[in-house]
N, C-alpha and C positions, 0 to 999 in steps of 0.2 A: 435604525442604528447608524450611528454617526462616528464611530472610533476608527473605523477601518474601511476606507474607500478605495477599491482597487480600480486601476485603470491600466491600459495598455498604450504603450507608445513602441512602435515597430515590434522589435523582439522582446522589448524589456517589459517587466512589471513595475508598476508604481503604487505605492501605498500612500495615501493622502498628499499626492503630487510629487512623492519623492521615489527614486528607485529603491527597491528593497535593499536592505543591509546598509544603505548609504548613512544610516542613523547611527550606526556601531562604529565607535572610535577605533581607528586601526584596522577596519575591514579592507579586504582587497577590492580594489575598483573592478576587477574582472568578474567579481561575484554579484556586483550591483546589477539589479534588474532581474536576477533569478528567483525562482520559487521552489526552493527545496522542500520536499514533501514525504509523506508517509502514507501507506495505505492502512487506514483504520476503518475499514469496511464495515465492521459489526457495531459501529458506534450506536445505532439506534435499534439494533436488532430485536425483535420479538418472534421466536419461532414458536407458532401455536400448534405445531405437530406433535412433538414430544421434547419439551425443553429438559425433561429428566436425565436425558442421555448425557448431557453436559457435566452432570454431577460425578459421573465416573472418573473424572480426573482428580477427584479429591480436594478441589479447590472450593468446595461449598456449592450451593444451589445457585442457578442462573436466574437473576431477576432483570428484566428490561430497563426499569428505572434505575436501579443501582448501578447497571452497566454504563449507562450514559453519564451518571454523576461521576462514577470513577474515571471516565475519559475526561470530563471536564476539570476534575481535580489534578490530572496528570498534564494537562496542557502548559501551564507556566514552565515546567522543567523543560519540556520539549522545545518551547520557545526560546528558553535561554540557550540553548545549543544551536539555534538557528532555524529550526523547523518554521515555516512560514505558510504551510498548506498541508491539508491532509484530506484524503478521499473517503467519504461515508456513503452507504447505500440505503436508499428506502428499502430495497429488497434484500439487503445483507449481501453475503457472500458464501463461500463454500468452506466449512470446516472440513479440512483435507483428511484428518485423523479420524474424526467421530462420526462422520456422515458419509457413508459410501454412495448411497442413492440421494443426492442433494436435491432432486426433484420432489423427494418425499417431505422436505421441509415446507412449511407454510409461512412464507414472509412476503406477503403482498398487501400493503395498506391501501391500495387503490381500488379494491372491489374487482369483479369480474368485467364491469363495462369501463373501469377507469375514471369513474365521474366523481369519485369522492377520494378524500384522504382522511384515513382513520385518525381520530383526534388524539389518541395517545402517541401515535407515531409522529404527527405533527407537532406535538409538544416537546417530545425528546428532540426531534431535529431543530425546532426553534431554540431550546435551552443551548444546543450545542453551538448553533451559529452565534448566539448572542455572546456566548462565552469567549469564542474564537474573536469575535469583533472587538471585546474590551481588551484583548492581548495583541491586537494587530496581526491576526491570522486570518487566512482564507479556507473556505471550505469548499472542496470539489463534491458537489451533490450528485451522486450516481442514481439514476431512477430504476434501471432495469438489471437483473442478473440472470444468466442464461438458463438456469434451473427453475426459475420462476416465471418465466415469459409465457407459459401456457396457462397461468392462472389469470391472464388477460385474454379474453375469448376469441378476439380477432384483431385485425390491423386497426380498425377503428376505435376499439378499446384502448390500443396502445397510444394512438393520437390523443384520446381524451386524457389518458394518464399524464402525458407530456403537458397537455394544456392544465391540468389540474395542478400538477407540481410546479411548473412555471408561474402560473398565476398567485399560487400561493407564496412562493418564494419572493416574487415582487412585493406582495401584501406585507410580508414580515420584513421588508427592507433590506433585502438581501444584496447590500452593497459590497460584501465580502464573500460573494459566491461565484463560483463557476458551475455551470450545469453540464454534466455528462449524461445523456439520455440513456445510454446502455454501457454497460461494462463489456468490452471486447465483442463488439456488435457483429463481426463477422463470423462467430462460431456457430458450429452445426445446430445446437438447439433453437436458435433464433430462426432456423429454416421454417419453423411453424408460423412465424410472424414475418414475413419478407419485408415489410416496412422497416424492420430493424436491421436485418441482416444484410440487404443489398446496400451498396454505397449510395445509390440515388435515394433510397428509401430513407436511409440515416440522414442524407443532406437535407431532406424535406423536414426532418424531426429537428434538426438543429435550427433550421430556419424558423420553424414553428416555437421552438423554445425561446429565441431570442425575441421574437415578436410578442409572445403571450407573456413574458417576463418584463417587458419594455426596456430590453437592452442588455440583460445580464449575460456576460460573456459565455460562449458556449464551445464545447469541443467533444470529441468522441474517440475512445480507444478501440483498438482491435487487438487479436491475440499476439503474443510475443513475436517480434520481428515484423509484423504487419504495418505496412504504410499504404495510404490510399490518397491520391491527389483529389478526387471528388470530395470525399470527407473533409480534407484539409481546406478546400476552397470554401466550403460552407461554414467552417470554423472561424472562431476569434483566436482559439488557442489550439495548436496541434497536440493532441494528447495521443501518446504512444506507450506501448509496453515493451520492456526489454527482457522478459522472461525467457530463458533458455539461450540467451544471446552471448557470444564472446564479446570482448572489448573491440575486437576488430568490427564486428557486426553492428554494434553500437554506432561506432564511428562512422560506418557506410550509411546507416539509416539517416543519420544526422547530415551527412553530405548529400544523400537523395533529396530529403525534404527542403534542404537550403537551395537545391538546385532549381526549385520551383519558383523561387523568388517572390514568395509571398509575404515576406517581412512579418512573420507572426511568431510569437514565441512557440519554443519547441519543450514540451513538458513530458517526460517520462514519469507518469504517475503510477507505475507499477513495474518493479523488476524483480528481486529477490533479496536475500541476504549478501548476496555477492557484492560488497562494497567497493571492490577494486573497480567495478564499472562506473562509480562516481567520478573516479579520476578521469575518465574520458569525457564525461559531459562537463566537468569543470575546465577542461582544456578546450571544449568545442563551444563553451558558453551556451549549454542547454541545461535544464532544470532535471534533477533525477528523484525518483521517488522509491523509497524504501518499502519492501514487502516481505515480511516473515510470517508464514502461514502457522508457524509453531508457536511463536511467543504472541502474535498479535492478531490471529484469526481464529483462535479455538477459544470459544466461551466456556466458562466465565474468565475473561481476558484481565490480565495485569497489565493496564494501560501505562505503568510508569516505564522509565528506562531501566530495563531489566539487566542484570550482570550478562556479560558477553556479547552476543550479537547486537542487541539494541545499544548498549553501551559504546560499543565500537562503530556502529553507525553515527551515533550522535557525536562522538568525538570527531571523527573523520569529516563529518559534514561541518562541524565547527571550525576545524582546521582549513578546509577549503575556503570558508567565508572569511577567515581572519579573526575569529573570535578566540581570545586569549583563555586557555584552561590550564591548570596545574598540569604537569607532565604525568602520565601514568607510568609508574615503576616497570621497568623492563620484565620482570617476573610475572607482571598482571596483563601482559600484552597477548597471551595465549590461554584459552579457556576450554577445557573439555565440557561441553554443553549437553544437556538432555538428561542428566542424572540428578537434578534437583527434585525436592519434594513438589508434588504437584505436576510433575512432567511425565506421569505414567498413566496411560489409559488402557484398561482392560489386560494389564500384565505386558505391556509393549512400551518401548521406549524409542525415542529418536535421538540418536547419538551423534554428534559432530564436534569438530574442531573449530572454534571460532578464533580470529585472529585480528588485532587492530590493524595490522600491515599484512594482508594475505599475500602481497607482492613478495614477501620475504620467504614463503613457503614453496618448497619444490614438491614435496608429497608427504602424506601422513599415512602411517600405519596404525591400525586400530588392534588393540588386543582384548580379548574378553576371558577373564579368568586364565590368564597366561598363554592361551592360544591365539594366533593370528587370526582376526576377524574379517577384516577387510582392508583395502588400501584406497586412498582418494588421491587423485592427481590434479584435479582442477578445483578452483574455487566456486562455490563455497565447499569446504572439506566435510562430505557427509558420509555416513556409512549408508550403504544399501542406496547409492546414488540413482535417481532417475532423470533429474534434470535440475537445473540451478536452484528452483523454488520448491522442489517436491523430492522426498526421500522415503524409501521403505522403513518399516519400524524393525526393532530387534526385540527378542525375548527379554523380559526383565524379572529378575529374582532378587529379594533382598539379599544382600550380602554379595552380589557379583561384583568383581573388581574390573573396571576399565582402565585400559592405559592407551594414551595416544603418544606415539613417537614421532615427532614433528621434524622432518628432514628439511634444513633450511638450505636456500639457495647460495649460501656463503660456504657450504660444507659441513656446517656443523648441525647439531641436533639438540632438541629439548624434549622432555617427557613430561606429561601431565596425567595423573592418576585419580581416580575418583571411585568411590563405592557406591552401590545402589543402596539407599537408605531403607 
């Protein structure tokens, strides 16, 4: 691959020797060198346990090859809005609505001993990396997911899998790749494989990945709000997650990591649909990663920039970079989400209020069939709020009428109403 050659200079990313976004006329110099990204973790997913479960969305049957092809087809639209990287996992991720016991999924292309890479999974990943390369995009390749780690029988198998993946990425010419050995390495399920869960073990895997890939940049995330100096020391890119964090906590994390004086780029490669957090990272010159488990982690996935949260993230990302887009009419800047066709699973829906500028919202009242159902006071504005990236579901019946009364910080209010189709 020769279209996209990623390099790192201090805290900045360069593509083909130029800071990212510098090639865009009118772009903000403050954004140059950043790597705005999204979590597309299911991009090469093949769940061998029971893929039929995903058909309950009413979006059609899930097919691994079609899934990857659809993501490839959507990449140009994301690139035009400024997305320059995305995270995809060999072991996929957790569909939060459809699978309660995610360890029951079977998504491990490495085998029990870690010494092989399943040909079909390798082919899908290669297609994705090559498509990104043509566009000038970077793929953050994540090897392990917590719910799948027990499918590798011991720590030696984990090391084998890192070697297998790293050598394969080098062989396909991964000049536009960052290797992430594990998604959120400090989480409890990894305790079964201490080489992943401990900071010292992860540091050894990072060094192994860099060596076996002949120098592809490496980094590894922990759970939301987690930072670790040992892992950062062993990384080329400091990968962190902002799940559940306030804007102030995002700021504090960046300040803490900068105090280590490592002169390495800081990349949030997972947060939530709380796009207000992006304002903090733009101010602090760190890169932000959009994660939406409703629109982008539930197979079969519509990988396009869908209406509402995806659309608002893409526009705010473009705005922060300085990409000129036609303004969005005022009446389209608030959207009652979760009532679209294909957004219902087993008679349940995930209803929320999306806003282009969530900073303008004081709080939101949700009504179902005329009765007050819930109030949301923090971004993202979710019914049955659990944390920034996760909400509980609401019962769904055809003909139900939902209304969101959006109370604005300027004292005004607007209403959005939608009916369950």
